[in-house]
N, C-alpha and C positions, 0 to 999 in steps of 0.2 A: 504494500500500500504506500502511496505517495501523498504527502501533504504539502501544499504550497501556500506561501504568504508573500504577496507582492507588496512593495513599499513598506516593508517591516519597520524601517527606520531610515534616517539619513545620518551618515557619518560626516560631521563637520570637524575638520582637523587641518593641520598643516603638515607638510612633509619637507624634509631637507633634500634639495637636488643639487648635485655638484655644479651644474650649469646655472640654474635659476635661483639658487638659495632657498629660503623658506617660501613655500608655495601653499597658499590657502586653497582648500579643496572641499567639495561636498559631493559625496557619493550616495546614491540611493541603494538600499539593500533589498534584494529579493532572495527568498529562501525556499528551498524544498527539503523535506525530510522523507527518508525511506525507512520502512521497517514493518513491524507486525502490530496488529491491533492489541490493545491492552484489555483488561477486564471490563472497561467501560465502553468497549468497541470503538475506541479512539486510538489514533497513533500518539497524539499529544494534544492536550486541550489548547485551543487557540490562545486562551488567556495566559497559559503558562509559556507558550511560545513567545508571545510578545513580552512577557515579564522577564523570563529567564534568559532567553537568547539576546534580546535587546539589552538586558542588564549587563551581560558579559561584554557586548560590544561597547556599551557606554563606559565600562570600567577598564577598557584596554586601549582602544585607538581613539575613540571619540574625544574631541576637545584636547588633543595632545599635539606635540610635535613628533611625528614619526621619523625616526633616524635610521638610515641604513648603516649598520655597523661595519660593513665591508667597504664602505666608501672612504675617501680620504678625509676623515673627520676625527679629531681628538676627543675622546670620551673619558671623563673621569667620574667614577661613581663613589660616593661616600655612603654612610649608613642611611641617610635620608635625603641626600642631595645629589644632583648630577650637574656637571658642567660640560659644555660643548664648545669646540672652536674649530673653524675651518675657513678656508678661502673658497670662493666660488666665482663662476663666470667663465667665459671661453678662455681667458688667459689668467684665471685666478685673480682678477683685479679687484674683487670685492671681498670684504671681511665680514665674518659672522661669529659672534660668541654669545653664549647664553648660560645662565645658571638658574636653578630652581629646584623645587621638590621633585623627587623621583617620579611621582605620579603625573607630572606635567610632560613627561617624555615617554614615548613608546619605542624601545629599541628592537629593531627587527634585523635578523641575521641575513642580510642581503646586500648586494652592491648598489641597489637603487630601489626606490619605492614606486610601485605602480599597482594597478588593480589586482593583477594576479598574485603579486607578492603579499599584499594585504589580505586577499582572500585566503591564501594558504595559511597565513598566520592566524587568522580568525578561526578557520576550521580546526586547526590544532588546539586552539584555546577552548573552543566550544565542545568538541566531540567528547572529551572525558567527563563532561558535566551533564550529558544527556542520559535519560533512562535507558535501561538495557534493551527495551523493545525497539528503540530507534537505532537502525543499523547503518545509516548513512546520511550525510548532510551535504547539500550543495548551496553555496552562496554565489550570488551574482552582484557585483558592484558596478554601478553605471552612473554616468553623469546625466544630469537633466538635459533632455533634448528640446531645443527651442531655436528660434530664428533671431533672437535679440542679441545685442552685444553684451558681453559679460567681462568680468575681471576677477582675478584671484587676489585676495588680500589676507594678510595675517595681522593679528592684533592681540591685545590682552586688556581685560577690564578689571582693574584692581578693586573697584567698588562692588563687584559682583560676588555674591556669597557662594555660588556654585563654580563649576569648572571653567566658566568663561574668564575667570581671573587669571588663568594660566597665560603667561606672557607671550607665547607663540602658539596660537591656534588660529584657524581661519575658515574661509568660505570661498566657494566659487559662486559668484553672484551676478544675476541679470541686472540690467539697468534700463530704465525708461525715462525719457526726457520729452516734455511737451512745452512749446511756447505758444501762448494764446490758444491752447487746445490742440495744436498741431504737433504730431510726432516729429521729432528731430533726430533721425538716425545719425546725422553727421556729428551732432554734439555728443550723442551716446558713444560714437566711435572714438572721439577725442578723449573722453574720460576713460573708456576701456583701455586705450593705449597708455594714457597717463598713469593709470593704476594697475597696469599689468604686473603681477607678482609683487605688489607693493607691500611694505610694512607700514601700517598706520599707527601713529603714536600720539598720545595726548601731550600737549605742550607742558602740562603740569607734571608729567612723569619724566621729562627730560632732565638729565643731570650732567654735570661735568665728569669727564673720564676719571678724575682723581677720586670721585665719590664711589666708584665701583670697588667692591670688596673681594669678589670671587672670580672675576674675569678681568681681562685687560682689553682695552680698546686699541684700534689701529688709527693712524692719522686719517681724518675724514669721516670717522664714525659718528653716528648719533647714538647717544647712550641713554639708557632708561633704567630706573631702579625703583621698586616699590615693595611695600609689605601688604600682603593680603592674608586672609585667614588660613590659607594652606601653607603660607611661609613667605620667604624672601625670594624675589625674582629680580634678575638683572639681565640686561641685553645690551650688546654693542653691535651695530650693523652699519654698513656703508650708507652714508647720507644719500647717495644716488639711488638707493633702493628703498627710500623712506619718504613719507610725507608727514610733517608735523602739523597736527590739527589744533586749533585754539579751543578745543572742546573735548569731551570724551569721545571714544570711538565706537559707541553704541550705534546700531543701525539708525536709530532716531536722529542722533546727532550727525551721522554721515549724510543722511538725506537732507537735513537742514543746511549743512555746510555746502553740499553740492548746489542746492538751489540758490543760495546766496552768492556763491562763486559765479554761477551761470548768469545770475541777475546783473552782475557787474558788466558782463559782456553784452547783455541785451536789456538795458535799463528800461526800455519802453514796452517790454513784453511781460506777460504774466507767466511765471515759471512754475512748472510742476515736475518734481523728480520722484520716481519710484525706485528706491534703493532696496534691493533684496539682501537678505542675510541667509545665504544658502538657497534652499529649495522651498518655494511656496509661502514664504513669509518675508516681511520687511516693513518699511516705513515710507510715508509720503511726505515730502518737503515742499513748501510753497514759498515763493518770493515774488 
């Protein structure tokens, strides 16, 4: 017997790429389970599927920075902390360093991160926790299919009580822009290019390099440090891969920031921005 669940959850996370650096991503999870019926004439109750398997995903990859341990990246693990450092780009021209609680990072034994690698990692995590009557599991990770422009961004929300506080996690997000009610794909394209693989940081979280305690910055880095309820977080990343916002980096603030920025270029137009946070959710900004 085979049980399927489409759109089980969405994994919102970032992964480290030797060429692109930290990349925000959102993958939809589809699931099939194979096995025998239990005493309730069920393979596994749908409620348990959503609670148990989604819970495993949430506690492993979701809202983390996934790091390929076989890539050229220095990884130092302590009892409750992890620090990372690497250069990235076609010529290793950009710098990245991060420290934070261990749960903010998902270390995967691979040279790079992609759908197949994460699928294999999750199947290995989930399988031992399934009941005996479930004999096999298949996961499919897929990006949202749409015609709109989109961008990959990473960020951290220090004021958030949950896993959004982790300093490098992210999303693959659609973007919609309207001027006086007319869709403006050219403006959408400009922002998608501007924020391709961007790290968004709140101005209030930016610190001088000398204030970093667990990592070192390179010349030209933007540095960030904050305390949240999961622990201390630090980041140093090339300024060319960063945009500093005069506000928090919640999707509400991002939509408002975009709308105000676009308004400066089109002062006589009514601006509407739909900024997505991953799949199927977001905020609308007006200016």
